[in-house]
Backbone as CSV, one residue per row, in Angstrom:
resi,resn,N_x,N_y,N_z,CA_x,CA_y,CA_z,C_x,C_y,C_z
1,ASN,186.457,154.494,-85.201,186.246,155.887,-85.503,186.521,156.131,-86.997
2,ALA,185.477,156.542,-87.695,185.600,156.699,-89.187,186.545,157.819,-89.457
3,LEU,186.890,158.730,-88.578,187.716,159.866,-88.918,189.175,159.441,-88.957
4,ASP,189.589,158.590,-87.951,190.988,158.299,-87.897,191.332,156.782,-87.758
5,GLY,190.278,155.982,-87.712,190.484,154.460,-87.581,190.736,153.975,-86.218
6,SER,190.742,154.885,-85.183,190.911,154.382,-83.816,189.675,153.876,-83.232
7,ARG,189.763,153.308,-82.062,188.610,152.706,-81.377,187.692,153.842,-80.885
8,LEU,186.413,153.625,-80.875,185.432,154.647,-80.470,185.659,155.016,-78.962
9,SER,185.424,156.216,-78.595,185.476,156.536,-77.181,184.158,156.425,-76.435
10,LEU,183.069,156.324,-77.164,181.748,156.065,-76.638,181.294,154.597,-76.895
11,ILE,180.547,154.094,-75.944,180.061,152.697,-76.115,178.920,152.666,-77.170
12,PRO,179.090,151.993,-78.283,178.129,152.059,-79.358,177.069,150.910,-79.360
13,ILE,177.293,149.807,-78.627,176.424,148.701,-78.740,175.998,148.215,-77.345
14,ASP,174.672,148.010,-77.169,174.097,147.552,-75.908,174.246,145.987,-75.921
15,ILE,175.277,145.454,-75.439,175.597,144.046,-75.515,174.646,143.266,-74.490
16,ASN,174.478,143.851,-73.272,173.720,143.077,-72.249,172.206,143.282,-72.311
17,GLY,171.733,144.130,-73.275,170.289,144.269,-73.505,169.547,145.066,-72.369
18,ASP,170.279,145.873,-71.592,169.572,146.653,-70.570,169.054,148.020,-70.986
19,LYS,169.183,148.248,-72.293,168.707,149.549,-72.969,169.536,150.795,-72.523
20,GLN,170.822,150.493,-71.992,171.698,151.575,-71.665,173.053,151.255,-72.265
21,PHE,173.893,152.271,-72.379,175.240,152.098,-72.977,176.212,152.461,-71.838
22,THR,176.587,151.437,-71.078,177.475,151.649,-69.999,178.686,150.690,-70.000
23,VAL,179.560,150.842,-69.087,180.812,149.978,-69.084,180.406,148.493,-68.920
24,GLU,179.165,148.203,-68.570,178.705,146.834,-68.491,178.650,146.190,-69.867
25,ASP,178.690,146.967,-70.912,178.677,146.547,-72.246,180.007,146.307,-72.880
26,ASN,181.075,146.621,-72.121,182.447,146.364,-72.512,182.807,144.903,-72.372
27,VAL,183.868,144.543,-73.006,184.435,143.176,-72.804,185.809,143.186,-72.213
28,ASP,186.217,142.109,-71.722,187.584,141.982,-71.112,188.480,141.591,-72.298
29,TYR,189.526,142.426,-72.521,190.526,142.166,-73.536,191.911,142.402,-72.901
30,LYS,192.635,141.337,-72.784,194.001,141.311,-72.165,193.922,141.981,-70.752
31,GLY,192.877,141.651,-70.004,192.795,142.159,-68.635,192.237,143.539,-68.513
32,GLN,191.820,144.169,-69.606,191.231,145.549,-69.499,189.836,145.609,-70.060
33,SER,189.016,146.400,-69.408,187.671,146.614,-69.929,187.743,147.468,-71.184
34,THR,187.217,146.908,-72.285,187.450,147.469,-73.558,186.105,147.712,-74.313
35,ILE,185.973,148.865,-74.936,184.757,149.151,-75.741,184.867,148.246,-77.003
36,ILE,183.780,147.598,-77.375,183.773,146.702,-78.539,183.665,147.513,-79.824
37,SER,184.002,146.888,-80.887,183.869,147.527,-82.191,182.771,146.937,-83.074
38,GLY,182.330,145.700,-82.678,181.337,144.946,-83.432,180.958,143.738,-82.749
39,VAL,179.990,142.967,-83.238,179.612,141.707,-82.674,179.384,140.665,-83.827
40,GLN,179.548,139.457,-83.443,179.282,138.337,-84.349,178.056,137.650,-83.897
41,GLN,177.168,137.415,-84.791,175.956,136.672,-84.442,175.794,135.481,-85.351
42,GLN,176.394,134.449,-84.917,176.496,133.177,-85.681,175.140,132.586,-86.044
43,SER,174.106,132.792,-85.198,172.808,132.243,-85.465,172.108,132.814,-86.708
44,LEU,172.563,134.023,-87.138,172.008,134.598,-88.368,172.467,133.905,-89.651
45,GLY,173.542,133.229,-89.671,174.080,132.601,-90.817,174.686,133.703,-91.824
46,MET,174.503,133.480,-93.074,174.958,134.455,-94.011,173.966,135.570,-94.141
47,VAL,174.526,136.800,-94.075,173.620,137.980,-94.167,173.796,138.596,-95.506
48,PHE,172.698,138.778,-96.282,172.758,139.303,-97.620,172.141,140.679,-97.785
49,GLU,171.386,141.120,-96.826,170.644,142.355,-96.911,171.063,143.308,-95.743
50,PRO,171.012,144.597,-96.005,171.301,145.561,-94.869,170.207,145.482,-93.840
51,PRO,170.510,145.843,-92.575,169.440,145.738,-91.517,168.358,146.804,-91.716
52,ALA,167.248,146.545,-91.164,166.125,147.560,-91.072,166.518,148.326,-89.770
53,ILE,166.573,149.648,-89.902,166.957,150.477,-88.758,165.717,151.258,-88.238
54,ILE,165.422,151.034,-87.021,164.199,151.665,-86.422,164.638,152.514,-85.227
55,SER,164.259,153.780,-85.222,164.665,154.681,-84.182,163.749,154.342,-82.912
56,HIS,164.449,154.038,-81.793,163.723,153.778,-80.587,163.461,155.058,-79.790
57,ASN,164.439,155.915,-79.887,164.283,157.334,-79.319,165.438,158.169,-79.862
58,THR,165.583,159.356,-79.375,166.587,160.215,-80.023,168.074,159.705,-79.829
59,ARG,168.331,158.812,-78.939,169.696,158.394,-78.761,169.874,156.864,-78.989
60,ILE,168.874,156.152,-79.316,168.987,154.719,-79.504,168.238,154.291,-80.808
61,GLU,168.915,153.328,-81.543,168.262,152.771,-82.668,168.391,151.298,-82.663
62,GLY,167.419,150.560,-83.199,167.468,149.126,-83.253,167.750,148.731,-84.715
63,LYS,168.720,147.781,-84.923,169.040,147.297,-86.174,168.547,145.878,-86.272
64,TYR,167.465,145.659,-87.062,166.876,144.330,-87.155,167.471,143.595,-88.364
65,GLN,167.997,142.457,-88.180,168.719,141.728,-89.215,168.290,140.311,-89.353
66,SER,168.310,139.747,-90.488,167.945,138.320,-90.679,168.978,137.827,-91.720
67,GLY,169.113,136.524,-91.764,170.072,135.846,-92.678,169.570,134.526,-93.101
68,THR,170.509,133.651,-93.458,170.127,132.283,-93.882,169.862,131.368,-92.720
69,GLY,170.244,131.734,-91.515,169.881,131.019,-90.358,168.418,131.097,-90.067
70,SER,167.948,130.426,-89.040,166.538,130.364,-88.788,166.023,131.428,-87.849
71,SER,166.809,132.422,-87.603,166.411,133.478,-86.634,166.639,134.830,-87.191
72,ALA,166.034,135.863,-86.604,166.280,137.217,-86.812,166.729,137.852,-85.543
73,ARG,167.539,138.882,-85.580,168.024,139.469,-84.317,167.952,140.960,-84.426
74,MET,167.818,141.600,-83.209,167.801,143.013,-83.099,169.052,143.414,-82.308
75,LEU,169.827,144.379,-82.784,171.014,144.837,-82.096,170.732,146.323,-81.771
76,ARG,170.819,146.645,-80.512,170.500,148.018,-80.052,171.861,148.816,-80.128
77,GLU,171.841,149.950,-80.812,173.023,150.763,-80.978,172.673,152.183,-80.552
78,SER,173.707,152.858,-80.021,173.534,154.349,-79.793,173.655,154.967,-81.138
79,ASN,172.911,156.067,-81.403,173.045,156.747,-82.649,173.836,158.049,-82.437
80,SER,174.048,158.687,-83.565,174.889,159.879,-83.519,174.320,161.005,-82.656
81,ARG,175.155,161.688,-81.983,174.620,162.920,-81.214,174.339,163.997,-82.231
82,PHE,174.652,163.840,-83.468,174.378,164.896,-84.427,173.084,164.570,-85.212
83,THR,172.384,165.588,-85.613,171.157,165.378,-86.385,171.239,166.203,-87.654
84,GLY,170.415,165.922,-88.614,170.332,166.655,-89.815,171.412,166.225,-90.818
85,ARG,171.797,167.009,-91.707,172.802,166.682,-92.756,174.184,166.417,-92.165
86,MET,174.750,165.294,-92.391,176.091,164.961,-91.919,177.166,165.209,-92.950
87,SER,176.780,165.176,-94.241,177.778,165.414,-95.267,177.005,165.885,-96.565
88,TRP,177.651,166.174,-97.587,177.071,166.545,-98.795,177.901,166.123,-99.978
89,LYS,177.326,166.062,-101.135,178.033,165.794,-102.372,177.712,166.887,-103.414
90,LYS,178.775,167.419,-103.904,178.596,168.496,-104.912,178.037,167.835,-106.190
91,LEU,176.916,168.358,-106.778,176.339,167.942,-108.001,176.671,168.997,-109.057
92,ARG,176.965,168.562,-110.265,177.246,169.480,-111.297,175.965,169.954,-111.985
């Protein structure tokens, strides 16, 4: 959670690829079903560029990433429930 550093309360990543964000995407950590904070994709190798983000619908986006490895991957993430301007910067 960017606001306080705690773990997210909503499932952010579709780990099992079923196009839904459910407890099936959690991992077992010390005997408890736990929401993940990120994933490691070793087949990508070193990643030097930000992902291409493509909106699949109003609640899901795909992050397409490539690296020095021989493959590219897509990671499906839930997107914010907020739309429009999220922040602003005062210009002089």
